[in-house]
N, C-alpha and C positions, 0 to 999 in steps of 0.2 A: 504493498499499499506506500510507504514511504515510495519508493520508486516511481510508481504511477506518478504519483503525485506533484514531487519531481522535473516528470516526464512532460505534464502539463504546463507546469508556472516556464518550464526551457521553449514548449512550441508557445503559448501565448507571449512570450516576450517574443520569439523570433516573429510571429504578426506582429507586435507592435513594432519590431524596426523592421520588417520589409513597408509597413503601411508609412513608417514616416520616409521613409528611403522611394518612393514613390509618390508621394507629395514632393516630397525638394522637388525632384528632376520635372515634376510637372509644374510647378515653381516657375523655376528656372526656363522651361520650355517656355511660356507664356510672358515671361518679359525678355525673352530673345524676339520673339515675334513683333513686339510693340514698338521695339527701338529701332527708327532706322537714320539713314547717316544725311548730313544735312545735303540739298541738293547742289550738283555744281552741276558745268556745263559736259558735251556734251563729246565735244573734242577733245580728245588730253592736250597736255599741255607740255611741250616738250622743250626743259632749261638746259640749255647748252653744257656740258662739261666744263670748269674754268678755265682749263687748260687748250680749250679750244680758241685759233685765232680771233682772235676779237671782230676780226672783216667779215666772218661767215656770222655774227648773232642777225636774229632778228629783233634781237629787243637790247635794253638794255638790264641792269640791276642794281636793285637797291638795297643795302646792309645797313645796318645799326651795330656798331661796334659799343658795347654800353659799358663803360668803366664800373667796375664797382667800386664805395668809395671806401677810405680803411676803417669807415664807423659799421660799417655793414655786417647787421646782428648771423651771419651763418647758421650759427645754433638755431636760429629761428626761423628762418626765411631760406628756404630751398632756390640758387639760381632755378631749377629746374620747373618753378610756379609760376618764373616772371614773362607777365603776359606782353605783350606788344599789338597796336593798334594801327592801323592805318586811315587817318580821314581824310575825306576830303570838303572844302569850303564851298557853300552853294553862291557867296558874293552876296548873300541880303544876310548876316553872322550869325551861319548854322554848321555845322560842323556834323559829317554822319561818317561812322566805319566805313570801311571799304568791305565790301561783301570776300572772303577771301583771300586778304591781307591784314587775317592775326590772328594770331598762336604765338605757343613758347619760344623761349631761345633755341637757335639752334645747336649751339658749343659753347663751353668757354675753356680760354687758357689762359695760361700766367703771361703778360707782358712784362712792361720793360714800369707800367706803372703801379701793376697790380694785375688783378682777373682782367679779363676782360667778355661781358656775354656778345657773340651775332650773334643778327637771324637776317635773311634775306632773302628779298623778294625778286620775281622773276618782271620784268614791265615789256609788255606786247608791244607793239613797232606800232599798232593804233595808237598806245597811250602817251607816247614820246612826245617829252616838252608840255606835254598838260598839265594843268597845277590852277591852284593853290591845294599841296597838301601837308599833311605832318604826323609826325608820328607820335604819339600815346601810350607810354613805358607804366605797368600798375603791379604790387606787389606778386597778384594772383589773377585770375578773371573777376570780376568785379569788385576786387579790391582795393585799396586806397593807390593811390597815382601818383606815382614817383618823379614824373620826370612830363616834361612835351616841347618839342620841337620846336623850332619859330617853322614857319611855313617855312616853302621850298616848292618849287616844282619839278618833275623827272624828270630824266634824261633826254637831252632834245637828239642823239642821236644813237643808232643803232653801236652797242659793243661799247658803250661806257657803261660807269658806275659811280651812282651818287652814294657817298657813304656820312652816314649821320655819327657824332660822337660823344652823347649823352656821358652826365655821371649818374648814377644811378645811388640814391641817400635815402634811407631808412627812415621812419619819421618817428 
């Protein structure tokens, strides 16, 4: 009787475990179905390799080289969370974020003056010379604003690179 009681107990435990696994797997499937990527154009964007001869570019590059200040709180704020946004000006006192030109820093490297985070965007030939734009950098998406660049125009010729060099200081 003791063995029979123990087998029933383990059988019941196994059934509860199986039910829990099934519930979790159904829950995950439902979440995955509801997730959708942001809309993108149908044509792929081909960004030339940095080693390609600039004469063969159809567009230009826009880069930020953000110097982290000496007082940057590395223990509290990870460089991977820093969020960059390029905005365009409508000429009537309103700045709008450019769809597709938002994201985290691409990389970080030790420079002569300290740690420098980089972000690069490709400028298609149809946008060359347009503006004004500005670059805003935040601690993280939706977080406190760290720095806003002066207004600028995009490079005016294929093969050029415009580099902005802000200093990032956390509040």
